[in-house]
N, C-alpha and C positions, 0 to 999 in steps of 0.2 A: 502493499498499500503507500502510496505518496504521503510523505509528511506534511502538515498543516502549517501555513505560514500565518504566524502574526501582522504581518505587511497587507496593506491592503489591496486589493483586487487591482488587475491592469483596467484601465478603460480606453474609450479611445481615442484619447488624448497622449497616449504613450508609445513610446515606438523602442520597440526590445531590436538590438543588434546581437545573432547569435556568431560567434568566430566560430569557423572550421578550425581547429588547432593545428591539425594535420598540414593542411592547406599552407598555412602561415608557417611552419615547422618548416616544410621541405622548400617550400620557396626563400627562406631565409638561408636556407642550408644552400642551396643552388646559385643564389645570385649575388652571393660574394665570396673571394678568396679564399682561402682557409685564414683562420685566424687563432690565434692561440693566448691565453692569459702570458704575462710575464711576472714572475719567471721560473714557473712550474712549468709550462706548456701545456697547459690542461686548455683542448679546444672551446672556443667561446665563439666562433663566427656565426653558427645558428643561434645563438641567444643574443647575440648582437642584433642580429638583423631581424628579429623575433622583438625585441625590446622596440626597436626603431618604429618597427609596424604599428605596435601597439600603442605606443605614443602619440602618435600621426593618427591613429584610429581617436583616441581620447581626445585630441585635439578638436577633430573634425567633424566624428561622429557621423559621417554619410550624410552630413545633412545637405551639401551642395545636390549630392546625386539623389537622396530622397526627397528633399522640401521636408523633412521631420528632424527635431531634435532629437538626440537621444535622454531616455529616463530610465532604460534598462540594459545590462550589458553582462553577457558571460562568454568566454572561452570555453568551447567542448572539445575536450579530448579524447582518443581513443584508451582506453584500458588494455595493459597486455593480457595476452591471454586468448584462450577460445571462447566464443559466443554463440548465443544458442543456434547460430546456423549451422556451426558445425557439428551440432547433434544429431541433425539428421542429414548433413550433408561434407563429411570428413575432408572433401578434397576443397571446400573451398579458400578461397585466396593463398591454395598449398602451393602454386609455383612463384610467388612474390618471394623475392632474394632479399636476405636479411639487410637491413639498414646500415649504412657506412659505419665502421668501427669507431670515428671520430665523433660519429653523431650520437653515440648512444650513451654518452656520460651527460649529453645536454639536454637531454629528454627531462631529466628531473629538474634541472636546472631550471627549465624555460616552465616547468609549472611553477616555481619557485617565485620567477621574475614577475607570472601571472598574478600572483596573491601579492608580491609586494609592491605593485600598482594598485592595488586595492579592487583587482577585477577578478570575481568567481571562477575559480579552475573546475569543470566540473568533468568525473568521468566516473564510470559505474561500472561494476563485475558482471560480465556476460552479454554486455550490448555494446554495439560499435558506438562510436561518436553519432553518426548520421541520424541514430536511432534517436538517441536523446535529442538533437537536433529537429527532428519530427515530430516528437512530443513535446518540447517546449514550443516549437512553431504554432502547433495545433489549439494548444491550450492559451496560447497569447492572443491567437486570432478570434479565438472562441469567446475570449472576453472583450473583444474589439479592437483590441493594440492594433497597432502597423510592427508588421515584424520584416527585418533586414537579417539575410543570411549570408556572413563576409566569405564566400568561397565561388570558386568556378567548378566544383565537384558535378559532372553530369548527374549523378546518381540523386543529389537533394533536387535537381531539376521538377521532380516530381511532384515537391511541394508548392510548385508556385501557384497562388491564388491572387485574388484583387488583394488578399489583407497580405500576402506572405511573397515578399519581394529576394533577390539575388543582386548581390555586387561582387564580379569578380575582380578580385583585385591585383592580380596580374595586369590584367588590361583596363583596370578603371572601367569597366562595362558594368552598367546595370542589365540586369537578366530580367523579362517579364515575360508574357505569353509569345508576344512574336520572337524572340530569342530561344526561346524554346522549341516554337514549333520550327523555327528553322534548324535548329540542331536536332531535332529527331521525325518532323513531318509529321506531328502529332502534338495535341494539344496537352499540358501537364499531367492531366488525368489519366492519361494513355499510355505516358511513358514507359510506364510499367510494363504494360503489354508489350510494348517495342523490343525492350531490353530481356524481356523473356523468351523471346525469338531470336531476335542478334546475338544475346550471350554476349559475355565480356571475358575476354582471353587474360586481361590483367587481374582479374579477381576470379578466376578459373571458374565463370559462371557458362554451363556448357551452352545452353542456348538450344538452337536446332542447326545441324549442319546445311551449309549451302545458303543460309537466309542473312542478310547483312540489315544493314539499316534501315536504306531505302527499300527492301522488298518487306521488311519489316512492317514499315509503316505503310504499304500500298494494303498489305494484307488486312490492319487492324482498321483502316478509315474502310475497307469495303464492309468486314465482318461485324465489327463494333469491338471485341474483346478477345482475348485467348480462347475461353472455354468455346465460345459462339463458332470461333475459327475451326479450333479442334473437333467439336462436333460435326465440323461443315467439309472437313478434309475431304472427304473423297468424293465432293464435286468438282473439288481445284483440277483444271485444266494440265496443267504442267505435269506431266510425269514424275519429275525428280522430286520436285515439290511436295507434290501430293503424297509421294512414298515417302520422305523423311516426315512432314507433320505427323504422320499416321505411326512412321516407328517409332519416333523420338516425341510424341507426345507427353508422355511423364515426363521428360528431362524437362520439356519445357515448361511443366507443370510447376518444377522443382526450381528452374530458373526464375519464375515468377515468386516463389518464396523466400529466394534468396536477393532478389532485388527490391523484392517491397520493404520499406523501411517502418518499422514496428512503430505507430505514433502513441501506443499507451504503456510507455515503460513506467513500471512504478517509480518514480524517479525519488532520489533520496533527498534532493534538493528543490523544495518550490521555487515555479519562476516567479514569483511575487517578491522572492529574497535578491531577485537580481538588480534591484536600483541601483543606479551609479553614485558610486561613493566619493568623497572629497578625496583627493591625491592627499595621501600622507609623506611628504618630505621627506623625513626623516627615514620613516621605511623603505620606501624606493632607494632613496640613495645611499642607504646600508649596503642593500643587496648592487646596486651599480659601480660602488665602491671596491665591494669584494671579487666582483668580474673583471673590473677595470675598465669601461665604459667613461672616461671622462667627459667626452662631448656630450654623452645625453645626461651624464652627473649635473655641467653644468645648466643646460636646458632646464632640469626638474627644478635647482635650486633657484634660478631665476623665476618661474614661475611660482614655485611654492614660497619664495624669500623663505630659503632655508640657508642657514649659515655652514656650507659643506665642511669646514675643517673641525666643526664641533660633532661631526655624525663618525662614527668608528663602523668600519664594515663590518659586516655579518660574518661568521665563522661559516663556510662552506665545506660542506664532507660530499666525499662522493668514493662509494665505495672502489677499493683497487687501483685508487689514482693517488701517488705521492703527491703530495700539494707541497711539502717545506723542504726546501733544500737545507743542506748542512751550514752554517754558519763561513765553513771554509768555500763553499760552492757560491754562497751570496756574496763575500767578498771577491772570488773570482771573476762573478757575473758582473758587479760594481766596477772593477777596473776595466775588464776588457768591453764592455758593452752588450747589447741586445743580440747581436749576432756571434758572440763568446757564447751567453745564457743558450741559444739556441743548437749551438756545435756543443755543447756541453749533455745539452740533454739527450740528443740523437747520439753521440757515441756511447754516452752512458747505457742508453737505452740497448745499442747493439752489441755494446761488451757484455751486458749482464743476461741478454738472451745467449749470448754464443755461450758463456760460462755453463748457461743450464744444459744445453744440449749436449754439451762435449763432457759433462761429468760423466754420462753413463755411456761407456765404450761402445763402438758398434762390434757386434760379435755374430756374424752370419752363420756361427753354428746352434745360435739360440732360437731359431725361427721354426717356426711350427708350421706341419705340413697339415693340411686338412684335406681330409679324405673320406669323412662321412656327410651327412645332410644335417646330422644332429649337431657335429663341430660347425660348420658353418652357421647354424642358427645361432651359436652361442657368440660366435663373432660378430653376425650381425646385431643380436641384442645388445651387445656390448655396446657397439658402435652407435647404436640409436639412444643409449642411456646416456652416453657421451657428450651425444652431439655434435661430434665431428671425428673424421675417420682418412685418412689419405689412401690415395689407391692407385694401382699401376695396371696396366693391361700389358701380356706378352703375345703376341701374335705370331705371322708366320711371314710378314712382311712388312717394308717400312711405306708401300702405299694403303694410306687407311682406305681407301674403295675397294681392295682387293684381298687385303688380310683377314685372316682366318681366327677366331681368336683362341688361345692355348690355352690361358690362364688367367687367374685374376690374382694380387697381391694387396692387402688390408696391411695399415698400422695404427697403431691406438696410442702410443706413448713410445718415446726412444729405446727402442731394443726390444720391442714389444710386437712383433710382426708376423703375416703368416703369408703364404702362397697356397691357393687353391686350383690344385690344377684339372686342367677339364679334356683336352685333349692330347694329351703326350702319345708319342706313337713310337713302337721299336722301330731302331735306328736304322733296320734292314729293310723298312716300308715306308708306306703311309696309310693312308684310311683309304686310299682307293687302289693301291698296288700292292696290298698283301702283308703291311708291316702290322697291323691291328694295335687298337688301345693298348697302353699298359696298362696293369693293375692297380689298386688303390687310387682311382679318379671317381667324383661324381661325374654322373649322368648329366652332361649338357643340358637337355632339357627340365631336369630335375634342380639345378643349382641355377642357371637364371633367373627364374619365378622369385627366388630369394633375393637373388643379388639386384635385380630390379626392385625388390620393395627398399631395400636401402639406397640405392642408388637413385633413387626419385622421390626420396621420402624428402619431403620440405623441411622437416626440424633437424635433418643431419646436415652438416657440412660438408661435402667431398673435396679431398685437397688433391693436388696431382701436377705433377713437372710436365710441360706441353699437352695440356688438358685437348688441345682440339684436336690431336691425334684420339686420343682413346675413346672424346664424345664421338666422334665420327664413326670409329669402330663399332660401339656401342648402339649406337643411333641404328646399323645394320641389323641388329637382334633386338630391334626393338625395345630400348634402352636410351631414355633420355635424361642425361645426369644433370640435376640441381637438386639446390644452389651448389656454388662451386669456389674454390680459389686456386689458382695458379700460380706457383711458385715460380715460374720460369718468367712471368708477366708480374709479380711483384717485384722480383731483382730488376726486370727492363724498366718498371716505374721509377723506383729510386736511382739505378746505376748504369743506365744506358751511357755510352760512351768509355765506362770506366773497364769493362771486361765482358767475357761471353757469359750467358747466362743458361747454360747448358747445366744438366744435373753433375756431373761430374767436375766441373770447373769450379761450380757453385760450393761443392761438396769439400773439394779441398781448400777454396777461401777460408768458408766460414766453420767448419768442423775439423780442418785438418784431416781430413780421412780422405782416401783413393779408394774409390768404388770397383768393386771386381769389372773388369774389364769385358765388353761384350764378345770380343775376338776370343777371349779366355773361356769363355763356353760354348760359343758357337764356330770357333774359328776363323777364318780368313781366307780371301781368294777362291780360288777352284776344289779347296777342302771344306767352305765354310758349308754349314748345314741348317736349315731352319730349327724356329725356336721346339716345335714339337719333336723333334728326334733329340733333342736334351734329354737324358735323364733326370727322373724327376728329381732324386737328389742334390743334384747340380743347380738343376733349375731352381729350386725351394730358397738356395743362398743368394743368389744372384738376384732373384724377383722379389724377394721380401724385401733384401737390401735396399732396392729403388724407391720402394715404400716409406723405408723406416727413413733411408735420406730425407726424402722428400716433405717428411713430418717434420723433422728436426730444422730444416731450412725454413719451412711454413712459419715454425715459432719465434725464428730469428725474423725473418724479414715483413711476416705482417706488424709488429710490433714498432718497426722502422715507421712503417706509413704515417703515423700522426706525429710521432717525432719529428720527421723530416719535411712534414708538410706536402706531403703526396698522395695522401688518401686519394684527394677527388680525382686524380690522374688515373689512379688504379681503378677506382670503382666506376668513373663515368668515360672512362677512353680506352680503356684494357680489357679489364676483365669480359664486359658484353661482348667484344668481339669472338669470344671462343665461339659461341651459338653462332653468333652473323655469317662467319664464316664456314664454320662448319657446315650449317645450312646451304651456302653457296657453293660450295666444293661436292656436297652429297649432289645437289643441282646438276652441276657439270651445263656443258654448252656442244651442241652438234656442228659439226663440219662435215663438207662435202668431199670425200676421199676421192671421188674421180675428176673433180678440179683441181686439188692437190699433186693428184698424178699427174695432169696435163700441163702445170704448172712447173713441177719438176723436170718434165721433158723440155720444156721450152727456157729455163734456165740452163739444160747441161746443153741445148745448142746455143745459146749467147754465151754461155762459160767458153765454149768451145773455138766460136769464133772470135772472140777476144785474145783467147790462148795464143792462137795462129797468130796475129795481128803481134801480140807482144816476142812473141820468137822473131818476128821479121824485122820488130824494130830492132830486137839486140841482136840479129845477126845469127843466132844459134838456138838450137832446142835446149830448153832446161827446166827442172821442175820449179814452177812458179812459186808452188806451196812450201818450197825450202828458204828459208831467210839466210842460210847460209850463201846457196847458190846465189838465189835474187840479190843478195848484198855485193856478192861478186860482179856481176854483172854491171849494176848501177855505178857503183861507186869505183871499182878494180878496173873493169872494160871501159865503160863509158865514163867515165869521171867527173860523173854530177857533182854538183857541191853540196856542201853541207853533212857528207860524211861523217858519221862517229861510231867507233868500235864500242862494243859493249866490253863487261868483263871477262868477257872467255876469249876475247878478239876479234868477234866476228863484226861486220858490218850490223848495224841497227838498222833494220826495216820495217819499225813500229809502225803502227798508221800517221800517228803524225809525223815522222820522217816522210812518209811518202805523200800526205796532205799538203806538208809546204814546198815540196818539189813539185807537187801536180799545179797550185797556189802561182807557183813561179813560172808556168808555162812549160814546164817538159810532158811531153805528150807520153812516154811510156809509163813512169809513175801513175799521171792520170788513169790509164788503161787497167794497171795493175789493181789501183784503187776499186774501180769499175768490177774487174776481176772477182776481189775476195767478197765483194757486197754480194754477188750474184752467188759463190761459193756457199758462203754463210746462208743465204736464204735457201738455198737448195739443203746443204745438209742440217740445220739446226732446226728449219722449219716444214718445209715440203716434204722432203725425205722420212724425218723424224715424226713429225704428229699423227700421221694414221697408226704410227705404232701406240699413242697413247690413247687411242678406242679401246673405252673400258667392252669387255665380251658382255656383260651383263647389261648394261645401260645404252650402249652403242653412243656414247658421250664422251665427250673429254671431259677429262677431271683433274683442275690445276689445283696445285697447292699452296695456301696463304702461308709466308711465314710473317709472324708477329713481331718479332724481338731482333731484326734483322739490320735495322738501321738506326741510327743513332738518333735520326730525328721523328721516326715515329710513322714514314714512309712502308708502306708493305711491298713485300717482293713477292713472286712466283716462281715455282719452281715445277718440273714433271708434269708438264712444261712450262717453260718461262713465257707466260703471256704479255709481262709489261714491257718487253724491249723490243715488239716486233715493229722494225721503222715503218715509219707514216711519211716520211717527206720525201720517198721516191715513190715511181710509179710500180715498179717489180713490187715492192713493198706494201704496198697497197693492197695489191692483188692480192697477198696472203688473208688480209682479212677479209676478202671476198668471199673464201671459205669457211669461215663462221656464219650459220645461218641459221634461220628460224626453222621451225619443225612445220607439218603439214598445217597451214588454216592458221599460223601464228606468224607473228610479226618481232623484231626487235628493235626495240628502243635504245639508242645511245643519247646519255643525258649528262654534260659535259662543263665542265666550272668555264667560264670565260675569262681567262686573265686573271685566277685565283690569286697568283701570288702578288702580281704587281698590286691587287686591291689590298691585299694584306699588308704589304709595304707601305703603301699610302695611308693606311689606318694607321701602322706602328710607326712611323716615321712622321707623321702627319704633315703631309705635303699638301699643301693648299689647292695648286693648281692639277695635282692628280686626282684629288677627292673631289672637287669641281667637277673636271671632265668624266669620271664615273658617274656623279650623280648626272649628270647632264645626258646620259650617253655616248658621249662623243667616240669615236675613232683614238683609241688613248696613244698610237703610234704614229698617229699623225698629227695629233695634239703635241706629243712631244716634240716632231719635227717643227712643228710651228714654233714653240717655244725656241727651240734651240738656233733655229736657221732665219728665224724671222719672214716666215713667206705663210700664204694664208692656206687654210686646209684646204679650201674649193680648189679642184685642178691641181693638188698635188702632185708632181712626179713620182710614180712609186716606186722608184728607185731611192728617193729621200726617204720617204715611208718606210722602206727596209731598212735603211740605215739606222733609223730611229727603231725599229724593234728590236734590231741585235743589241743595239746599247743600252735599250730598257731590259732587256732579259740578260744581258750580257753583267750589268750593275748587280744584278741580286745574286748571280753565280762568282762576283770579284774577279770578272775578265781584266786581263792585263790589255796594254796597247799593243803588247805583241799577238797577243790571240784575237782582240778584235779586228788588228790590220790582215790576219790572215783570214778572218773570215769575210771580210768586205773586200778583201782585194787592194787594200790602198797600203800606204806607206804606215811605218809605226809612227812617226811624229806627228802624219795625219790622224791617225787614232788618239794619240794622246791627246790632242787638241781636241776630240769631239768629248773624251772623258772628262775633262777640266771643264768643258762648255756647260756639259750636262750637270757639274756639280755646282756651275755657277747660276744655272738657273733652276736647279733644286736642292738649295743648299742644306735642306732638312736632312735631305738622305746621307750626305756625308756627315753630318751632326748623329743622323741614327748609327752610320758606322764606326765612328770615331767611339760614341758612347758604349757600343756593346763590345769593342773591342776593350776600353777601361773596364768593364764588367767584368768581363769573360777572366782577364790578368787578376782581376780583384778576388772572383767568385770561384773560379774554374768551372763554370758553366754557365749557359743561357738559357732562358724559359719562351718557352710559346706564350702566345696571348690566354692558352687555359690555364697555363702553369705545369707543362710539360719541360722537363729539364735533361739538355742535353751537356755531358761532362766533357769537359776536355781537360784532364789533370796535368797534361803535358806542355800546355801552352806556352809557360813560361819559359821553355828550353833556351839553352843558349844559340842553337842552331838557328842562323835567322832563317834560313829558307822552310824548316820545319813552325819554326813560330808564324811566319807568314802565311801556311798551310793552315793552322788551326785559327788563326784569325779570320780568315776568309770563309773556313766551315762554320765558325762561330757566329758571323755575320748573317749565313744562309740559313740558319740551322731554324732561328725562330720565325724565317718566313715561312719556308717550305714545310718544317713542324707544325706550325698554325693553319696552314691548307691540308696537311696530311689530319690533323686533328676534327677539322670543321667536314671533309667526306667522313671519317667517320661515325662523327654524330649524325649525319644524314643516314648513314647506312643503317646504323642501329634502329632507328625510327621509322624506315622505310616499310619492313613487311606490316607492321601493325598499322601504317598509315594504309596501305592498300588493302588489308581485311578490313579495316574501319568503312573503305570505302565501297567495300564488295567487289574488287578489282580483284582477277587472278594473276596478274604479272609477277612473275618470280624474278628478282635480282640473281643475276649469272655470274658477272665478272666484275672486278674493278681495277682499273688499268690508270692510276695515276690521278689524273680530277675527271675521271670518266665512271659511270656504271652504265652496265649493261643490264638488260633487263629481257625476257621473252615473254609474249602474251598473244590472247586469241586478237586476230586483225580489227574485231567489231571492237575492242576496247581500248583502241590505241588513243580517240580522243579525250576518252574519258580520264585516260591513265597518266597523258605527258601532264596535266597542270597539278595533279597529284604530286609526283614525282620532281616538279619542278620547286613547288612550294616548300618540302622537305628539305631540299637540297637548298635553296636560298635563303631559308629559315633555321637552318643548321645551327646558329649560332647561340638562338635563343632558347630560353630565358636567361642564359648563363650572363651573356653582355650582349650589345649592340654595336654593330661595326660602324665606323662613319662614313663608310661606302656601301653601295647596295652589291650583294651576289648576285651575279647574272648566268644561267645554265641557260644553253642551246640543247635543246634537246628535240630529235626526228624518228620518225619510224623507218621502215626498209625490212627488206628480206635478207641483209646480210649486214656485218658489222661496217663494212665500208661503205656502204650506200647509206646506211643508219649515221654514219658520222660524218 
């Protein structure tokens, strides 16, 4: 029963604001860069953002938006734990990942902040915040009051009436009847009906397969409500829709119960008790001083006329967080400043975690072999009870799309690990050829359901090294690993540029332990065997050690994230990419085998003709592919200038050497460059690509590397699709072989000049920013600025020079490099670069500031906080120092562009699903995304793709220049691009 209040009932003159606490918290968390309290490193970014948002609300009260002054106010939070919905549908919200680690200690602080501002902080066991909001809103409206819900959450839109409205604080937008109808296609009182059909993948509301929001709205508008629709389903003309509505009717009813908000919660605090109370300056300032929010402290002091000096900060205790440094550490902090404090905290965290994990030596003889279902269930139960477990798979191949599962290893604590053999065969044969399964293994069909229950359990964090491989292998066995952490990506987020992120290297670096080498178990070269032929006893030591080491690394690396302020980078830019890329790789892309065969023949003929011409120019036959023979011809026999000998004494015939000679007008080097390009196209692509076609899927499945570059750019291999040349006609022909399936099209969506746009934003270049804002031809504008000529009727050659300079500057091009690229003298190129910096002084300032920063800190950052480390930047070798400086100048630009497309990729599949579109994201190549989709959906899909890509930075930050995406559809990649 609800409690009775002594306060008067609300009336038509009252205005109740109900703040959706979760919306405020997550908006605050994502809107600001990581912020920590000095000197103890306590994360307070979300607390700071929340306090400022609450303060703004207390000052304005949405009076401007609603026309009503606020009389009652409360912030409603979710109570941790299960709700009544989990009682009848245990999978509700099962796929939601755990909150970021640095946000967890802030939840309690935010509730304390709310109370410090004399605002009720309401939460209740067994109910979600939305249920409490629904109950309070209906109660207040029934008493005649005006209600405003401060949230943009679509689930709350079902509450909108003439008395109850919403304000989306993210967009500063009032949500009433028209906005709800625009979102759902129905009036607010029918929103639940639509949601029950469309479902919600975020909350794991199943809905009805094949029915999105638009279709659901059409059906509800026609049939009135869910029950009438389901009872009339037999009469629906569309076969698939009819069958799904009949088959999944009960699922739809469950979904209705999940999305319908409970409006009769027996609330513990009456709505009448939410009357706005006068701000207690001492109470608020005591909290704000304890957190360290000085600016807001001054604002509160001014409004409340409180003497800040007289207020002592309150004591804040957070379980598991050491907040008081020793006197020695305090003295060191005071002496060295804030950066020293952060450094001390990070190094202390790392050292302590290292010591803890090294305390128990790695003993490969202590691991358990799990050979019965009862044993396996014990390990699974222990993992569930603990809430986290390290996992690793052993397979027959490095190709995740062809690898067969051989066994799985688990680790629960340092030294406590096991291996579950599933498909080991005797060394004389295999499952197909007479070897037979070895005894002492659990049958695959019995073990997988048990493992699936663990690996898909939302309450258990799965920890792995290079998880994308395991995720993809297991997905082929109908297991979707979630939620998860990846030690390779933890290391990459923390240490990109400082060293490798492979398990063996990390183990030696952090644990001073060298794991068993793979070749020691499986051999190498021609004698190498697949893992299914490894004796089980030998496999246990190797496989369980991997899980053991991975778990130890996780304990070290995970604790470093908040201490080094890179939690957001890992949580928002790295970890989600595992599933995004795994899904893309599994989809693959179709190629035209016959077209590639024809191209191979064409390239062979062209290469033969060039070979004949080269031999004629040389006056003799020789092996063009032999650098030694080629060098002797060019520099020994023909005496061409610029010859350099390598350490071996042979003439260098590198691409740079040949390009320089060709630029000087020498015919033979020019022909050799053409011959090499054709030979590479043939060997690397037209001959090789058909060999990558998967026998089961008939498609090519590239593998993306997440942690292979310092800047965050992705690379691909087996096959490498990032380096297909597109500047030559022959190179573009290869892209023509990447085709859409029957009835489908490919969409190529490509960011236009994204790195120049990022540079304009980061370096704050007014001319570039204005040009991008006005949609001008940026290269023509640059030429106009540099050479004082009108854009209209500009010589294309002049524009080409400006384009080369624009892009060259980003990559730190030298006068020598620009001269070669444009075919001009080095002096003229040097003048161009000087002129460029004179016209765009902000760029040179950015470069100089970046160099100073990297020399002082050893790293640079992207606009999203990703760090690229250059630990050797202060080398005394001038050539190497300049190399690192150029890389450091480029890294924030290229890295920010990489982060932007990552953010777009993470949102893309859900956006397409929400729009009821069938487009599948297949490939990412630098600044371009490739999709395959039904031809009939092209016009509907392109706007969705462009919107996600062009708004990828939001809500974290707003670029000062617009992002622009060019997208079009065709039957093959080249035509689409």
